[in-house]
C-alpha positions in Angstrom: -36.2 -7.3 -4.3 -35.6 -9.7 -7.2 -36.1 -6.9 -9.7 -33.2 -6.7 -12.2 -30.8 -3.9 -12.2 -31.8 -0.8 -14.2 -29.3 0.5 -16.9 -28.8 3.7 -15.1 -29.3 4.0 -11.3 -29.0 7.9 -11.8 -31.7 7.9 -14.3 -34.1 5.8 -12.0 -33.3 8.1 -9.2 -34.2 11.2 -11.0 -37.5 9.7 -12.1 -38.5 8.4 -8.8 -36.7 10.6 -6.3 -39.7 12.8 -5.2 -42.0 9.6 -4.5 -39.3 7.8 -2.6 -38.3 10.9 -0.6 -42.0 11.0 0.5 -42.1 7.4 1.1 -39.0 7.6 3.5 -40.8 10.3 5.4 -38.3 13.0 4.2 -40.8 15.3 2.5 -41.5 17.5 5.7 -38.2 19.4 5.2 -34.7 18.9 6.2 -34.8 21.3 9.2 -37.4 19.1 11.0 -36.2 15.8 9.7 -36.2 13.0 12.4 -34.9 9.5 12.0 -37.2 6.7 12.9 -38.2 6.6 16.6 -36.1 3.4 17.5 -33.0 5.5 16.7 -34.2 8.8 17.8 -30.8 9.2 19.6 -29.3 10.5 16.4 -31.2 13.8 16.7 -30.3 14.1 20.5 -26.6 13.8 19.7 -26.3 15.5 16.2 -29.3 17.7 16.2 -27.1 20.8 16.6 -24.4 19.7 14.1 -24.0 21.6 10.8 -24.0 18.1 9.2 -27.4 17.0 10.8 -29.4 17.2 7.6 -27.1 14.9 5.8 -26.7 12.6 8.8 -30.6 12.4 9.2 -31.2 11.5 5.6 -28.4 9.0 5.6 -29.6 7.3 8.7 -33.2 7.1 7.4 -32.3 5.5 4.1 -29.7 3.3 5.9 -32.4 1.9 8.1 -34.7 1.3 5.1 -32.0 -0.6 3.4 -31.3 -2.8 6.5 -35.1 -3.7 6.3 -34.5 -4.9 2.7 -31.7 -7.2 4.0 -33.7 -8.6 6.7 -36.6 -9.5 4.2 -34.2 -11.6 2.1 -32.3 -13.2 5.2 -31.9 -16.9 4.5 -34.0 -16.8 1.4 -31.4 -17.2 -1.3 -34.0 -17.2 -4.1 -34.9 -13.5 -3.2 -31.3 -12.3 -3.3 -31.1 -12.7 -7.1 -27.4 -13.4 -7.2 -25.2 -12.5 -10.1 -21.4 -12.3 -10.5 -19.1 -9.3 -11.1 -16.3 -9.2 -13.4 -14.8 -12.0 -15.5 -16.0 -15.6 -16.1 -15.3 -17.7 -13.0 -15.7 -14.7 -10.7 -16.5 -15.5 -7.2 -17.5 -11.8 -6.3 -21.3 -11.6 -6.0 -23.9 -8.9 -6.4 -27.5 -9.3 -5.5 -30.8 -7.6 -6.3 -30.8 -6.4 -2.9 -27.4 -4.7 -3.4 -28.8 -3.0 -6.5 -32.1 -2.1 -4.8 -30.4 -0.5 -1.8 -28.1 1.5 -3.9 -30.9 2.9 -6.0 -32.8 3.8 -2.8 -29.8 5.6 -1.3 -29.1 7.4 -4.6 -32.8 8.5 -4.9 -32.9 9.9 -1.5 -29.7 11.8 -1.9 -30.8 13.3 -5.2 -34.0 14.3 -3.7 -32.5 15.9 -0.5 -29.3 17.2 -2.0 -29.6 17.6 -5.9 -26.2 19.2 -6.2 -24.3 16.6 -4.4 -22.5 13.7 -6.2 -22.6 10.0 -5.5 -20.2 7.2 -5.9 -22.0 3.8 -5.4 -20.2 0.2 -5.6 -22.7 -1.4 -7.9 -22.8 1.7 -10.2 -19.1 1.8 -10.3 -18.9 -1.9 -11.1 -21.3 -1.5 -14.1 -19.2 1.4 -15.5 -16.0 -0.5 -14.9 -14.4 2.5 -13.0 -14.4 4.3 -9.9 -15.3 8.1 -10.4 -12.7 10.7 -9.3 -13.3 12.7 -6.3 -13.9 16.4 -6.7 -14.1 19.2 -4.0 -18.1 19.0 -4.4 -19.9 17.1 -1.6 -19.7 13.5 -2.5 -21.5 10.4 -1.1 -19.7 7.1 -1.1 -22.0 4.2 -0.8 -21.7 0.5 -0.1 -25.3 -0.8 -0.2 -24.3 -4.2 1.3 -20.8 -4.7 2.6 -20.1 -8.5 3.2 -22.3 -9.6 0.1 -20.9 -13.1 0.2 -21.9 -13.5 3.8 -25.3 -12.1 2.8 -25.7 -14.6 0.1 -25.1 -17.5 2.4 -27.4 -16.2 5.1 -24.5 -15.2 7.4 -25.4 -12.0 9.4 -21.9 -10.3 9.1 -23.0 -7.7 6.5 -24.0 -4.0 6.8 -24.9 -0.7 5.0 -22.2 2.0 4.7 -22.9 5.6 3.6 -20.2 8.1 3.8 -19.7 11.6 2.7 -16.7 13.7 1.5 -16.5 17.4 1.2 -13.3 19.0 -0.3 -12.1 15.3 -1.0 -11.9 14.7 2.7 -14.3 12.2 4.6 -16.7 14.3 6.6 -19.3 11.9 8.1 -20.2 8.3 8.2 -23.2 6.1 8.8 -22.9 2.3 9.2 -25.9 0.0 9.9 -25.8 -3.6 10.9 -29.5 -4.7 10.7 -29.0 -8.0 12.3 -27.8 -6.6 15.5 -29.7 -3.4 15.1 -26.5 -1.4 15.6 -26.3 2.1 14.2 -22.8 3.7 14.0 -22.7 7.5 13.3 -19.8 10.0 13.3 -19.2 13.4 12.0 -15.6 14.7 11.8 -14.7 16.6 15.0 -17.9 15.6 16.7 -17.3 12.1 17.9 -18.5 8.6 16.9 -21.5 6.9 18.6 -23.1 3.3 18.4 -26.8 3.4 19.3 -26.3 6.6 21.3 -23.2 5.6 23.2 -19.9 7.1 22.5 -17.5 4.8 20.8 -13.8 4.4 21.8 -11.1 1.9 20.8 -9.7 -0.6 23.2 -6.1 0.2 24.0 -5.7 -2.2 26.9 -3.8 -4.8 24.8 -0.1 -4.4 25.8 1.0 -6.4 22.7 0.2 -9.1 20.2 -0.3 -11.6 22.9 -3.4 -9.9 24.1 -4.7 -8.6 20.8 -7.4 -9.7 18.4 -6.3 -9.0 14.8 -8.7 -9.0 11.8 -7.5 -10.1 8.4 -9.2 -10.4 4.9 -8.3 -12.5 2.0 -11.2 -10.9 -0.2 -11.4 -12.6 -3.5 -7.6 -13.0 -3.9 -6.9 -16.5 -5.2 -3.6 -16.2 -7.2 -0.6 -18.1 -6.0 1.3 -14.9 -5.2 -1.8 -13.6 -3.2 -2.2 -16.9 -1.3 1.5 -16.8 -0.5 1.2 -13.5 1.0 -1.7 -14.1 2.9 -0.2 -17.3 4.5 2.9 -15.4 5.2 1.0 -12.8 7.3 -0.8 -15.5 9.2 2.5 -17.2 10.0 4.1 -13.9 11.1 1.1 -13.2 13.4 1.2 -16.6 14.9 4.9 -16.5 15.5 4.4 -13.3 17.3 2.1 -15.3 19.6 -1.1 -13.1 18.6 -4.0 -13.9 20.9 -6.5 -14.3 18.0 -6.8 -13.9 14.2 -10.3 -13.5 12.8 -11.9 -13.1 9.3 -15.4 -11.7 9.3 -15.9 -11.1 5.6 -16.9 -7.4 5.8 -14.2 -4.7 5.7 -16.7 -2.2 7.0 -17.7 -4.3 10.0 -13.9 -5.1 10.6 -13.4 -1.3 11.0 -16.4 -0.9 13.3 -15.1 -3.8 15.4 -11.8 -1.8 15.9 -13.7 1.4 16.6 -16.1 -0.2 18.9 -13.2 -1.9 21.0 -14.0 -5.4 19.9 -10.7 -5.9 17.9 -7.3 -4.3 18.2 -6.2 -4.2 14.5 -7.2 -4.9 10.9 -5.0 -5.5 7.8 -6.0 -5.5 4.2 -4.8 -5.1 0.6 -1.8 -7.5 0.5 -2.1 -8.1 -3.2 -4.8 -7.4 -5.8 -8.2 -8.9 -5.4 -8.2 -8.4 -1.5 -7.8 -4.6 -1.8 -10.8 -2.7 -0.4 -12.1 0.3 -2.3 -13.5 3.7 -1.3 -16.9 2.6 -0.4 -15.4 0.2 2.1 -13.2 3.0 3.8 -15.3 6.2 3.5 -17.7 5.9 6.3 -15.7 3.7 8.5 -12.8 5.9 8.4 -14.7 8.8 9.9 -16.1 6.6 12.7 -12.9 5.0 13.4 -10.8 8.1 13.6 -13.4 9.7 15.8 -13.2 6.8 18.0 -9.4 7.2 18.4 -8.2 4.5 15.8 -5.1 5.0 13.7 -4.8 4.3 9.9 -1.8 3.7 7.8 -1.1 2.3 4.4 1.2 -0.7 3.6 2.5 0.9 0.3 1.9 3.5 -2.4 -0.8 1.7 -4.4 -3.9 3.7 -4.8 -6.9 3.9 -7.2 -6.8 6.8 -9.6 -8.9 9.9 -8.7 -8.4 10.2 -4.9 -7.3 13.0 -2.8 -3.9 11.5 -1.9 -0.6 11.6 -3.8 0.0 7.9 -3.8 2.8 8.3 -1.2 3.3 6.5 2.0 2.9 9.5 4.0 -0.9 9.2 4.7 -3.7 6.9 4.2 -6.6 8.1 2.2 -9.9 6.2 1.1 -8.5 5.5 -2.4 -5.6 3.6 -0.9 -5.4 0.0 -1.9 -3.8 -1.3 1.4 -4.6 -0.5 5.0 -3.5 -1.2 8.4 -5.8 -0.1 11.2 -4.8 0.0 14.8 -6.4 0.8 18.1 -3.4 3.0 18.9 -0.5 4.5 17.0 1.7 1.9 18.4 -0.4 -1.1 17.3 -0.7 0.4 14.0 3.0 0.8 13.7 3.7 -2.7 15.0 1.2 -4.3 12.6 2.6 -2.4 9.5 6.2 -3.3 10.4 5.2 -7.0 10.9 3.3 -7.0 7.6 5.9 -5.4 5.6 8.5 -7.8 6.9 6.4 -10.9 6.3 5.0 -9.9 2.9 7.9 -7.9 1.5 6.4 -4.5 0.6 
């Protein structure tokens, strides 16, 4: 797993796809594809779904990526850490991130050669996020929570989502440390290890709510001031708990699974999540009953939305996620008042 990144992940995928496809056990044909036995529930739940072939491939490769993460857990030398962006960056990328992304890309190329892929690490190398088209497009975060992963902290996961017609269609998130597999298909429900997922709507207000926030890599004076203002506003409203877990995807999963009541991200610049943070989690959380909104009109170019405030989309730079429409609206109003959007 310490192998350096290849110049072109797509080129590597095209050269090795057939062998990798067989290695993953996918060569028997999509119609009969079965995820590994420990997560056989996926076939029981989604076997009749029109998206089952895609789900089965994504689940199989996500579990393999999780194995890669476990092999490197607590062994910093094996992670092969480098740094994204400008000099002095604190945003890490590891050889395991790169290996996982190559693994996912190769499996998708082999199974669905006409589909497109947007991967975090390939986008970082190119310096841009590819625009969405109407073609089936996979959006991949090979390790979300890489800073946690580098430090041997177990709050990290694999996230694989797919859009069709620029709309998120399915999502797979795998937390290898808890062996929790989250799967959803739009209109067919969300499940964690075979059990239906549902948000927790029992909190009557902030005084019974656990709210997740995320500073990301934002360290500018303006960004720090906004983050502190949000914390102050939440505390003044007597919020029961504020938590930072260091993974946007797991934060979404915690709300979707009823372990938290809300999540706020994207106050300034380097705390803004990207499409690979949102895509899979968006489908899972919506299917579990959560509500998304955006704080303002900022978006990355190339998404499906218009950049308006009317609707959150996965290219939005800001997000408020609530366990209910009311919690989402209350968090958005509080944040806008505190930060000044």
